[in-house]
C-alpha positions as CSV (number, residue, x, y, z in Angstrom):
1,M,-8.5,16.8,-6.7
2,E,-10.7,19.3,-5.0
3,K,-9.1,21.9,-2.8
4,R,-10.5,20.4,0.4
5,D,-8.8,17.0,-0.6
6,T,-5.5,18.6,-1.3
7,K,-5.5,20.4,2.0
8,K,-6.2,17.2,3.7
9,S,-3.4,15.5,1.7
10,I,-1.0,18.1,2.6
11,R,-1.9,17.9,6.5
12,N,-1.5,14.1,6.2
13,L,1.9,14.7,4.4
14,L,3.1,17.1,7.1
15,L,1.8,14.6,9.9
16,F,3.8,11.9,8.2
17,I,6.9,14.0,8.0
18,L,6.7,14.9,11.6
19,L,6.3,11.1,12.6
20,I,9.5,10.3,10.5
21,F,11.3,13.3,12.3
22,I,10.2,12.1,15.7
23,T,11.1,8.4,15.1
24,F,14.6,9.0,13.7
25,Y,15.4,11.6,16.3
26,I,14.6,9.0,19.1
27,I,16.4,6.1,17.3
28,F,19.6,8.1,16.3
29,K,19.8,10.9,19.1
30,D,22.4,8.7,20.8
31,Q,24.2,7.7,17.6
32,N,27.2,9.2,15.9
33,P,26.0,10.6,12.4
34,N,29.5,10.4,11.0
35,E,30.0,6.7,11.9
36,I,26.5,6.0,10.5
37,L,27.3,7.7,7.1
38,K,30.7,6.0,7.0
39,L,29.1,2.6,7.5
40,L,26.4,3.3,4.9
41,R,29.0,4.5,2.3
42,S,30.9,1.1,2.9
43,V,28.2,-1.2,2.1
44,D,28.3,-3.3,-1.2
45,K,26.3,-1.1,-3.5
46,K,25.5,-4.2,-5.7
47,F,23.2,-5.6,-3.3
48,V,21.6,-2.3,-2.6
49,L,20.8,-2.1,-6.3
50,I,19.3,-5.6,-6.3
51,A,17.1,-4.6,-3.3
52,V,15.9,-1.4,-5.3
53,G,15.4,-3.8,-8.3
54,F,13.3,-6.2,-6.1
55,M,11.1,-3.4,-4.9
56,F,10.3,-2.3,-8.7
57,L,9.3,-6.0,-9.2
58,Y,7.0,-5.8,-6.1
59,F,5.2,-2.9,-7.8
60,M,5.1,-4.5,-11.0
61,C,3.5,-7.7,-9.5
62,E,0.8,-5.5,-8.2
63,T,0.4,-3.8,-11.7
64,I,0.0,-7.2,-13.2
65,N,-2.9,-8.2,-11.0
66,V,-4.7,-4.9,-11.6
67,T,-4.0,-4.9,-15.2
68,R,-5.3,-8.5,-15.5
69,T,-8.7,-7.9,-13.7
70,L,-9.2,-4.7,-15.5
71,K,-8.8,-6.6,-18.9
72,E,-11.3,-9.2,-17.6
73,L,-13.8,-6.5,-16.9
74,G,-13.4,-5.1,-20.3
75,E,-11.4,-2.0,-19.5
76,K,-8.6,-0.6,-21.8
77,S,-5.7,0.5,-19.7
78,T,-2.0,0.2,-20.4
79,F,0.4,-1.5,-18.1
80,F,2.4,1.7,-17.8
81,R,-0.7,3.6,-16.6
82,N,-1.6,1.0,-14.2
83,F,1.8,1.2,-12.8
84,R,1.4,4.7,-12.3
85,Y,-1.9,4.1,-10.5
86,T,-0.1,1.7,-8.2
87,L,2.7,4.1,-7.1
88,I,-0.1,6.6,-6.6
89,G,-2.0,4.3,-4.3
90,F,1.3,3.5,-2.5
91,F,2.0,7.2,-1.8
92,F,-1.6,8.0,-0.4
93,S,-1.6,4.8,1.5
94,S,1.7,5.8,3.1
95,I,0.6,9.2,4.4
96,T,-2.9,8.2,5.5
97,P,-3.9,6.3,8.9
98,A,-4.3,2.6,8.3
99,A,-3.4,3.1,4.6
100,S,-7.0,4.3,4.1
101,G,-6.1,6.8,1.2
102,G,-4.5,4.6,-1.3
103,Q,-7.4,2.9,-3.0
104,P,-9.9,5.9,-3.1
105,M,-6.9,8.0,-4.7
106,E,-6.3,5.4,-7.3
107,I,-10.0,5.1,-8.1
108,Y,-10.1,8.8,-8.5
109,Y,-7.0,8.9,-10.9
110,M,-8.6,6.0,-12.8
111,S,-11.7,7.8,-13.2
112,R,-9.9,10.8,-14.4
113,D,-8.5,8.6,-17.2
114,G,-12.1,7.4,-18.1
115,L,-12.0,4.1,-16.5
116,N,-15.4,2.9,-14.9
117,V,-15.5,3.4,-11.2
118,A,-17.4,0.1,-10.4
119,N,-14.8,-1.8,-12.6
120,S,-11.7,0.0,-11.0
121,T,-13.2,-0.6,-7.5
122,L,-13.6,-4.2,-8.0
123,A,-10.2,-4.6,-9.4
124,L,-8.6,-2.9,-6.5
125,L,-10.8,-4.7,-3.9
126,I,-9.7,-8.1,-5.5
127,N,-6.1,-7.1,-5.2
128,L,-6.4,-6.0,-1.6
129,T,-8.0,-9.1,-0.7
130,S,-5.3,-11.2,-2.1
131,M,-2.8,-8.9,-0.3
132,Q,-4.4,-9.7,3.0
133,I,-4.5,-13.5,2.4
134,A,-0.7,-13.4,1.5
135,T,0.0,-11.0,4.6
136,I,-1.9,-13.4,7.1
137,S,-0.8,-16.8,5.8
138,I,3.1,-16.0,5.4
139,G,3.0,-14.1,8.6
140,I,1.5,-17.0,10.5
141,I,3.9,-19.5,9.0
142,S,6.9,-17.4,9.5
143,V,6.1,-16.5,13.2
144,I,6.2,-20.3,14.0
145,F,9.8,-20.4,12.8
146,N,10.7,-17.2,14.7
147,F,8.7,-17.6,17.8
148,Q,11.9,-18.0,20.0
149,Y,13.0,-14.6,19.0
150,M,9.9,-12.7,20.0
151,N,9.2,-11.3,23.3
152,V,5.7,-11.0,25.0
153,A,5.1,-7.4,23.7
154,L,5.9,-8.5,20.0
155,I,3.8,-11.5,20.3
156,I,0.8,-9.2,21.4
157,F,1.5,-6.9,18.8
158,F,1.6,-9.6,16.2
159,I,-1.7,-11.2,17.5
160,I,-3.4,-7.7,17.2
161,G,-1.8,-7.2,13.7
162,I,-3.3,-10.6,12.4
163,L,-6.7,-9.9,14.0
164,L,-6.8,-6.4,12.3
165,N,-5.9,-7.8,9.0
166,A,-8.2,-10.8,9.3
167,S,-11.2,-8.3,10.0
168,A,-10.3,-6.3,7.0
169,L,-10.0,-9.6,5.0
170,A,-13.6,-10.7,6.1
171,L,-15.0,-7.2,5.3
172,L,-13.3,-7.4,1.8
173,I,-14.7,-11.0,1.1
174,I,-18.2,-10.0,2.4
175,S,-18.1,-6.8,0.0
176,I,-17.3,-8.9,-3.0
177,C,-19.4,-12.0,-2.2
178,S,-22.5,-10.9,-0.3
179,K,-25.1,-8.8,-2.2
180,R,-27.4,-8.6,1.0
181,V,-24.6,-7.2,3.2
182,T,-23.2,-4.8,0.7
183,N,-26.8,-3.4,0.3
184,W,-26.9,-3.0,3.9
185,L,-23.6,-1.3,4.0
186,I,-24.8,1.1,1.5
187,G,-28.0,1.8,3.3
188,V,-26.1,2.7,6.4
189,A,-23.8,5.0,4.4
190,I,-27.0,6.8,3.0
191,K,-28.4,7.1,6.4
192,I,-25.2,8.6,7.8
193,M,-25.3,11.2,4.9
194,N,-28.9,12.0,5.6
195,F,-28.1,12.5,9.2
196,F,-25.5,15.0,8.2
197,K,-27.8,16.7,5.6
198,V,-25.5,16.1,2.8
199,K,-26.6,18.3,-0.3
200,N,-28.2,16.6,-3.4
201,M,-28.9,13.5,-1.6
202,E,-31.4,12.1,-4.3
203,K,-28.6,12.4,-7.0
204,K,-25.9,10.9,-4.7
205,Q,-28.2,7.9,-3.9
206,E,-29.1,7.3,-7.4
207,W,-25.4,7.4,-8.4
208,I,-24.5,4.9,-5.5
209,N,-27.4,2.6,-6.8
210,S,-26.2,2.7,-10.4
211,E,-22.5,2.0,-9.4
212,L,-23.6,-0.7,-7.0
213,A,-25.5,-2.6,-9.7
214,K,-22.6,-2.3,-12.1
215,Y,-20.3,-3.5,-9.2
216,Q,-22.4,-6.4,-8.1
217,A,-22.7,-7.5,-11.8
218,N,-19.1,-7.4,-12.0
219,A,-18.6,-9.2,-8.7
220,V,-20.8,-12.1,-10.0
221,Y,-18.7,-12.2,-13.3
222,V,-15.4,-12.3,-11.3
223,K,-16.7,-15.2,-9.2
224,T,-17.2,-17.3,-12.0
225,H,-13.6,-16.8,-13.2
226,K,-11.9,-18.7,-10.4
227,K,-8.7,-19.2,-12.6
228,M,-8.3,-15.4,-12.7
229,I,-8.6,-15.1,-9.0
230,F,-6.0,-18.1,-8.5
231,K,-3.5,-16.2,-10.8
232,T,-4.2,-13.1,-8.7
233,I,-3.4,-14.9,-5.5
234,L,-0.4,-16.7,-6.8
235,T,1.1,-13.3,-8.1
236,T,0.4,-11.8,-4.8
237,Y,2.4,-14.6,-2.9
238,I,5.2,-13.9,-5.5
239,Q,4.9,-10.2,-4.9
240,F,5.2,-10.5,-1.1
241,L,8.0,-13.0,-1.2
242,I,9.9,-10.3,-3.4
243,Y,9.1,-7.6,-0.8
244,Y,10.1,-9.7,2.1
245,S,13.4,-10.6,0.6
246,V,14.5,-7.1,0.4
247,P,16.2,-7.0,4.1
248,Y,18.0,-10.0,3.0
249,W,19.8,-8.1,0.1
250,I,20.4,-5.2,2.7
251,Y,21.9,-7.8,5.1
252,R,24.3,-9.1,2.3
253,S,25.3,-5.4,1.3
254,F,26.8,-5.2,5.1
255,G,29.0,-8.2,4.1
256,Y,27.1,-11.0,5.9
257,N,26.1,-14.4,4.7
258,Q,25.8,-16.3,7.8
259,C,22.0,-16.5,7.6
260,N,20.1,-17.8,4.6
261,I,17.4,-15.9,2.7
262,F,14.5,-17.8,4.3
263,E,15.6,-16.6,7.8
264,V,15.6,-13.0,7.0
265,L,12.6,-13.3,4.7
266,S,10.4,-14.8,7.4
267,M,11.4,-12.4,9.9
268,Q,10.2,-9.5,7.6
269,A,7.1,-11.3,7.1
270,V,6.6,-11.4,10.7
271,L,7.4,-7.7,11.0
272,F,4.9,-6.7,8.2
273,A,2.1,-8.8,9.6
274,T,2.7,-7.1,13.0
275,V,2.8,-3.5,11.9
276,S,0.5,-3.4,8.7
277,G,-2.7,-3.2,10.7
278,I,-1.3,-0.2,13.1
279,P,-3.4,2.9,12.2
280,S,-0.3,5.0,11.9
281,P,0.6,6.6,8.4
282,G,3.1,4.3,6.8
283,A,3.4,2.5,10.0
284,V,6.1,5.1,10.7
285,G,7.6,4.4,14.2
286,V,6.4,0.8,14.7
287,S,8.1,-0.4,11.7
288,E,11.4,1.1,12.7
289,G,11.1,-0.1,16.3
290,G,9.9,-3.7,15.2
291,F,13.0,-3.9,12.9
292,L,15.4,-3.0,15.7
293,E,13.9,-5.6,17.9
294,L,13.4,-8.5,15.5
295,F,16.4,-8.1,13.3
296,K,19.0,-7.6,16.2
297,K,19.9,-11.3,15.8
298,F,21.3,-10.6,12.4
299,Y,23.5,-7.6,13.1
300,P,26.0,-6.5,15.7
301,K,24.7,-3.9,18.0
302,E,26.5,-1.0,16.6
303,Q,25.1,-1.7,13.1
304,I,21.4,-2.5,13.7
305,A,20.4,1.2,13.4
306,S,22.3,1.8,10.1
307,S,20.9,-1.5,8.5
308,M,17.3,-0.4,9.6
309,L,17.9,3.0,7.9
310,L,19.0,1.6,4.8
311,C,16.5,-1.2,4.6
312,R,13.6,1.3,5.5
313,G,15.2,3.9,2.9
314,V,15.0,1.3,0.3
315,N,11.6,-0.6,0.8
316,F,9.7,2.6,2.0
317,Y,11.2,6.0,1.8
318,L,12.7,6.0,-1.6
319,F,9.4,4.9,-3.1
320,V,7.4,7.5,-1.1
321,I,9.6,10.1,-2.7
322,I,9.3,8.4,-6.2
323,S,5.4,8.1,-5.8
324,L,5.3,11.7,-4.6
325,I,6.9,12.8,-7.9
326,I,4.4,10.6,-9.9
327,V,1.5,12.3,-8.1
328,M,2.8,15.7,-8.6
329,I,3.2,15.0,-12.5
330,S,-0.2,13.5,-12.6
331,S,-1.7,16.3,-10.8
332,F,-0.1,18.9,-13.0
333,R,-1.3,17.0,-16.1
334,D,-4.7,16.9,-15.0
335,K,-4.6,20.6,-14.2
336,R,-3.3,21.3,-17.6
337,R,-6.0,19.1,-19.2
338,E,-8.7,21.1,-17.2
339,N,-7.2,24.4,-18.3
340,I,-7.3,23.3,-22.0
341,S,-10.8,22.0,-21.8
342,S,-11.9,25.3,-20.0
343,K,-10.3,27.3,-22.9
344,D,-11.9,25.4,-25.6
345,K,-15.3,25.6,-24.0
346,T,-14.8,29.4,-23.6
347,Q,-13.7,29.8,-27.4
348,E,-16.8,27.6,-28.5
349,G,-19.0,30.1,-26.4
350,M,-17.5,33.2,-28.1
351,E,-18.1,31.7,-31.6
């Protein structure tokens, strides 16, 4: 990564940490920390481990989708490498507004490993499109079953979330299917760069046109492979049902079993569809607040904050930490590779 990108990532990470601090201060300022810790220690660890395992399955499903598409496009990339890209994307999505940094950083690390930019971009766009389809469809079905538990504010936020996700889905489908619109968008991008007098515009435009030609050729190829698209969407539905079930295992860890998995799963689907379009890094703040409001039917008042802390810890914060470690290892590896390459070139020049 360039120094400018590194500084931007650090700023985003600091903002992310600040949002976490503010959110948890507001939620827990009137709570007794000792009581919360005592309650968390008393939960059934077996169900917490199941929840963590389901989160790994969630990331594995996404990796399966990316691996399948890259293979169809002729790219040689192992499942383990693609799993690493998935976690890297999760980290940068978590610390950037509207999850805008995830896919670009995945493409960056893929290109560092020798994958074609056009192929990796298309693979991630197809995966992101299927995720939007799953988010919107499962969210709408789930809100029908949980409408009686939603107040006016939640309904408004849900509608906004669905509209934002639907807008993103429309743009993704257009970018994959419409050559004319894609060319227009590229033209707008070039005009903007010209307006700001970006250096080496001729080379940049030549590169953009070259990558666009590859991308559009691959898009045509993918559109003729409907079976692969169907498999991707089906895998994504399984992926999201796995993710939405995590709060159920947390619910069971507190010793409750009065509600079935569908009730809890559908409520998480409503929450995710509501907050996923909000331009806050990792949807921090809105996710926690939404959980407290939507899941209060499942828990006594004195336990809802603790359950939210454990649930968000498992399905978000734990994997932010894990993915951060992966990013650090990958960056260190790339830096080491650059140093070795630089030394080799220096030695060649001296010989």
